[in-house]
N, C-alpha and C positions, 0 to 999 in steps of 0.2 A: 504493500500500500504506500509506503514512504517513497519507493522508487517511482511509482506511478504519479504520485503527487508532484515530485520534483520534475518529472518529464512534462507534466501538464503546465506547471508554472514556468517552465523554460520555453514554452511556445512564444513566438512573437505575439505581442499584445493583440493585434487585429485577428490573428488566427485563433488564439485562445478564446477571445471574446465570442467570435462567431461559432466555433466548434462547441463550446460549453453552453452557449445559448441554445444551439440546436439540440444538444442532448437533454438539457433541462426542459425544453419545449416538448420533446417527444415524451419524456417522463410525465410532464403535466397532462398531456393529451390522454395518455393511458390511465392516469389516476382519475381524471375527470370522467372518462368513459366508464370506468369500473365503479366509481362512487356515485354517479348520477342517480341510479335507482334508490340509493339509501338516503339521499339528502333532500328528497322532495322534488316536486315538479317545478321546473323553471317558469318564470313569468312569460318567457317567450322561447319555447322549446326549439323551434326551428332555427331561431337566431343563435341560440346556445350551441346547437349542433354545428351550425356554420362556423362559429368561432373555434370550436374544437377541431374541425376539419382544416380551417385555415392555419391554426397553430401547428397541426401535424405536418401539413404540406410545407410550410415555411421552415419548420425545424428540420425536416428531412433534407431540404435544399441546403441548409447551412452545414449539415453533416457531410453531405456528398460533394459539395463544391470543392474544386482543387484549391490547394493552399494559395496559389498566386491570385486567385479570384477573391480571396477574403481580405480585401483592402480595408483601410480605416473607415472609408465612407460606407462600404457595405456593412461592416460590423456595427457601426454606430446607428445606421438606419435600422438594422435588425433589432438593436436594443430598443429603439423608439417604437418599432412595431410590436415588440414583445410587451412593452408597457401598455400600449393601446389594446392589445388582445387580452391582457390580464384585466384591464379595466372593463372591457366588454363582457368578460366572463363574470366579474363581480356584479355588473349591472343586470345581467340576464338571469342570474340565479334566483332572483326574487327575494334575496336576503343579503343586505349589505354586509352583515356580519358573517358572511360565508367563510368556511375554513379555507376556501380558495384564496383568501387575502394573503395567506402566507407566501404566495407566489411573488409578491412585491419584495419581500425580504430576500428571496432567492435571486431576483433580478439585481438587487443592490449588491449582493454578495458577488455575483459574477462580474459586475462592473468594477467592483473594488479590486478584484484579483487580476483583471485583464484590461483595465482602462486607466487613463490618467486620472489624477485626483480632481481635475476640472470636470471630467465626464462623470465621475462619481458624485460630485457636488450637484451638477445639473440633474442627474438622475434622482437624487434625493429631493431636490426642489420640486421636480415634476411629480414625483410620487406623493409627496405631502400635499401638493396642490390638488391632485386627483382625489386623494382621500377626503379632503375638505369638500370638493365638489360633489362627491358621492354622498357625504353627510348632508349637505344642503339640499340635494335633489330628493332625498328620501324624507317625505313629509311625515311618515310614521316611524321615524327613527326612535328606537327604544334605547333605554340606558345600556343594555347589554351590547347593542350594535355600536353605540357611541364608544363604549369601552374597548370593543374589539378594534374599531377604527383607530382609536388613540394608541392602542397597543401595537397595531401593525405599523403605524408611523414611527413610534418610539423605537421599536425593535429594528426597523429598517435603518434609522439614523445611527443607532449604536453599532449594528452589524456593519453597515457601510463604512463608517468612520474608522472603526477598529481594524477591519479587514484591509481597508485601503492603506492604512499606515503600515501594517504588517507586510503587505504585498510590496509596497514601495521599498521597505527595508530589505526584504528578500531579494528584490531585483538589484538593488545597489550592491548587496553582498555578492550576488552572482556576477555582476559586472566587475567588481574588484577582483574576485577570484579568477575570472576570465583574463583580466589584464595581467595578473600575477602569473597565470599559467602560460600565456603567450610570451611574457618576458622570460620565464624559465625555459621555455622551448627554444627561444632565440639564443639565449645564453648557452644552452646545452648543444644546439646545432653549431654555434660558433666554436665552442670548445672541441667538439668532435671533428669539425673541419680543420681546426688549427692543429689538432693532434695527428692528423693524417696528411698534412701539407708541409712541404719543404719551405721554410721561411725565406730562403734566398731567392729561389726560382719560381715559387708558386705552384709547382707541379706536385704530384703525390710523393710522399717520403717512403722510406724503407718499410715502415710499419704498414702503410697502405698497400705497397707492392706485395708483401708477404701475404696479407689478407686476401687481396684480389686474386693473386695467382693460385693460392690454395683453393679458393672458392671456384675459380674457373676450371680447375683440373677435375673437380668432382661433379661438375655440371654435365648434363647429358650432351651438351655441345662441345665437350672438351676436345674432341678430335678436330675442331675448327680453330683451336687456339693457336696463335702465333706469338712468339716471344722474341723481341729484339733487344739485344744487349748493346749498349752504346758507350764508347769510351772517348773522351776528349783528348785529342792528340796534342802533345806538347804543352799541357797546362802548367807543368812544373817550370818550364822555361819562362813562360809568361810571368809567373809569380816571382821568379828569381830576378828577372830583368826589369819588369814594369811594376812589380808590387802586387800584393794580394787584392787590392781594389780592382786592378785591371783583370786579374784572374776571376773575380766575382762577376765582372761584366761579361767575360767570356762565357761563364756558366749560364748566366741569364740569357744571353743571346742564343746559345745552343738550345736551351730549353724552349725558347720562343720559336726557333726554327723547327724543332721537333713537333711542337703543337700545330704548326702550320702544315706539316707534311702528313700527319695522321688524320683519320676521320674523326668526326665529332664524338662518335661512340667509343673510340679507342682511348686508351689512357697512357699518359707519360709519367715517369717517376724518376726522381733522383735518388740513387741508392746510397750515395755518399761520395765525398771527394769529387773526382771527375767522372764517375760512373752514372750512367742513366739506363733506363729500360723503358720499353713500350709493350703494351699488350693489345692484341687485336683479335677479333673473331672473323677476320676476312676469309671468304671461301677460296680466295686465290692467293697463295703465298707469294707467287711471283709479282702480283700487283702490289702487295704490301712491301716487298723488297724493293720494287721499283720506286714506290713513293718515298721510301727512306733512302734508297740508294746504298752504295757501299760506304758513302761518306755523307755527312750532313755539314753544310758550310754555313757560316755566319760571319758577317762583317762587324767588327768592333772598332770604333774610331780610335780608342786608346791602345788597341793591340793588333790592328789590321785584320786580315782574313784568317779565320780559324776554322778548323775542321775536326769532326768527330767520326770515328770508324763505327760501322754497324755490322753486327752478326745476327742472323735470324734462324730460328728453329721452330718446327711445328711440333705440337704436343702429340704424344701417343697415348692410347687408352691405358688407364691405370698408372700412368707415369707419376713419379714423385717430383715435387718442385725442384729439388736439388739436381735431378737428372736432366730436366729440360734446360735448366740454367747452365749446367755444364756443357751441354751440346751447343747452346747459343754462344757461350764463351769461346768454345772451340772455333765456331764460325767467325767470331769476332777476331780472334788472334790470327786466323788465316788472312783476313782482310788487312790487318795491321802488318803482317809479314809481307804481303804484296806491296804495301806502301813502302816498307823499308827497302824491299828489293828494287822498286822503282827509283828510290832516292839514291841507292847504291850504284845504279847504272847511270 
């Protein structure tokens, strides 16, 4: 019951007002239909039956209408119509002190839970005015009837004001809780992203690489996985001659070049030092190799043109992360050996 109450109170106000008015109207229609034979004959039976039918039809419409149709205008119009139908019920029963007068309290309670305090105040004013009008219109008003009318008005005012204050407080607490939750989620997301991101280059770090590689190898599409190991050539020389700031710029430039070479769904990582890696689920290893090439080049104003060597390996079913990394490293060293041979000649 507590969970249902929270879910109902968490509805947007127009939706809650419309839906609960509809449910209350259907319940009122059933109660009036069942109790009519025991409460005497109405002064106008046909009109009373019409009011019950109109209440049932209008209530059904509020219950089945889609959420987007329950706007503030529709919901407030339904509240006014409910007050009018309640008044018609009281007037056609032939007894102003009818037990059906309790419906006014229900309407005030619904407004208090799902409408603004201005709407609640207006509802109370209208209901008190209606009760006074009913009392004036009944020339044979007895003391009991007057007491019932006064009781209905008093209870409506007390229920409306108290429930409205409680509902306003509840909604404010929900809003504060939602803001705290969103703030906590943003902070958690930021910390999670920060923990998996290399602070220098902005690509994934070693922790992210180990996690993603292990997950990809147990995925049913593991046979499509391609791993590229990338090593920046001559970074130590840049650090020794131009300083570590220039070396950092080289790493940033190589990372940016790698991100431009791979697809949006592929991932790039810095494993540490001058080592990078890339993961792809490309169906064509040759196309992935061509995108990366044997070398990735980047131009750094402070250090000139820099290059990184690339070795690619395709995963095999049931393969361990260390195995595919070893094969990709082997391919990488072959490329670096080719580079050394070309320089030697």
